[in-house]
C-alpha positions as a printed NumPy array, in Angstrom:
array([[  0.   ,   0.   ,   0.   ],
       [  1.033,   3.575,  -0.658],
       [  0.763,   6.567,   1.666],
       [ -1.415,   9.285,   0.109],
       [  1.384,  11.833,   0.582],
       [  3.693,   9.678,  -1.586],
       [  1.55 ,   9.258,  -4.699],
       [  3.034,  10.524,  -7.955],
       [  0.947,  13.122,  -9.84 ],
       [ -0.128,  11.848, -13.25 ],
       [ -0.313,   8.203, -12.192],
       [ -3.598,   6.398, -11.462],
       [ -4.487,   5.301,  -7.928],
       [ -7.491,   3.804,  -6.187],
       [ -8.462,   3.519,  -2.539],
       [-11.119,   2.449,  -0.1  ],
       [-12.929,   5.328,   1.574],
       [-15.691,   6.308,   3.959],
       [-17.851,   9.411,   3.809],
       [-20.878,  10.743,   5.644],
       [-23.66 ,  11.319,   3.083],
       [-27.382,  10.953,   2.426],
       [-28.287,   7.286,   1.882],
       [-31.348,   5.544,   0.498],
       [-33.161,   2.671,   2.244],
       [-30.561,   0.2  ,   0.901],
       [-27.546,   2.18 ,   2.113],
       [-26.648,   3.542,  -1.325],
       [-25.565,   7.16 ,  -1.767],
       [-28.323,   9.482,  -2.944],
       [-29.546,  10.59 ,  -5.33 ],
       [-29.692,   7.468,  -7.459],
       [-31.589,   6.496, -10.579],
       [-34.169,   4.373,  -8.771],
       [-37.312,   5.389,  -6.965],
       [-35.928,   4.083,  -3.67 ],
       [-36.833,   6.519,  -0.875],
       [-34.143,   8.353,   1.037],
       [-33.487,   7.057,   4.502],
       [-31.025,   9.224,   6.423],
       [-27.514,  10.592,   6.615],
       [-25.097,   7.783,   7.286],
       [-21.611,   6.484,   6.63 ],
       [-21.011,   5.056,   3.168],
       [-17.917,   2.965,   2.474],
       [-16.726,   2.402,  -1.04 ],
       [-13.827,   1.828,  -3.396],
       [-12.848,   4.224,  -6.142],
       [-10.312,   6.064,  -8.239],
       [ -8.495,   9.091,  -6.878],
       [ -9.334,  12.019,  -9.119],
       [ -7.585,  14.861,  -7.31 ],
       [ -5.491,  15.443,  -4.191],
       [ -5.217,  18.65 ,  -2.158],
       [ -2.226,  18.277,   0.157],
       [ -2.728,  21.707,   1.756],
       [ -6.236,  20.861,   2.965],
       [ -5.66 ,  17.1  ,   3.318],
       [ -8.505,  16.162,   0.965],
       [ -9.008,  13.943,  -2.079],
       [-11.763,  13.613,  -4.633],
       [-12.686,   9.955,  -5.074],
       [-14.909,   8.618,  -7.87 ],
       [-16.842,   5.707,  -6.368],
       [-16.577,   2.569,  -8.497],
       [-20.118,   1.372,  -7.691],
       [-22.159,   4.583,  -7.959],
       [-19.85 ,   6.72 , -10.183],
       [-20.423,   9.603,  -7.733],
       [-17.61 ,  11.912,  -6.668],
       [-16.915,  12.404,  -2.978],
       [-14.581,  14.824,  -1.211],
       [-12.855,  12.799,   1.482],
       [-10.256,  13.742,   4.111],
       [ -6.984,  11.82 ,   4.081],
       [ -7.959,  10.273,   7.424],
       [-10.958,   8.512,   5.797],
       [ -9.115,   6.74 ,   2.967],
       [ -7.05 ,   3.577,   3.191],
       [ -5.543,   0.82 ,   1.019],
       [ -4.239,   3.34 ,  -1.539],
       [ -2.61 ,   1.499,  -4.421],
       [ -1.546,   2.099,  -8.016],
       [ -3.967,   1.16 , -10.79 ],
       [ -3.093,  -0.151, -14.227],
       [ -5.65 ,   0.16 , -16.997],
       [ -5.727,  -2.535, -19.677],
       [ -7.664,  -2.709, -22.922],
       [-10.024,  -5.622, -23.26 ]])
């Protein structure tokens, strides 16, 4: 695993993350494309690509792999940062 402070700009990385956000009845981040009613604010955990890092504020933008939503997450709420290699299928 890689420390977020040591990632190299221009390379692709992914991480696990947690964020407090509005969730639907199934625990998915809102809004979503279904008619599932909103439930409450809760903690969502996901896995996604790092889009941007702000070292001054200690924040990253993560694009969640499951929902395709972007979340702003503090460094303290990301873990298992690792390099990603994209392959053509």
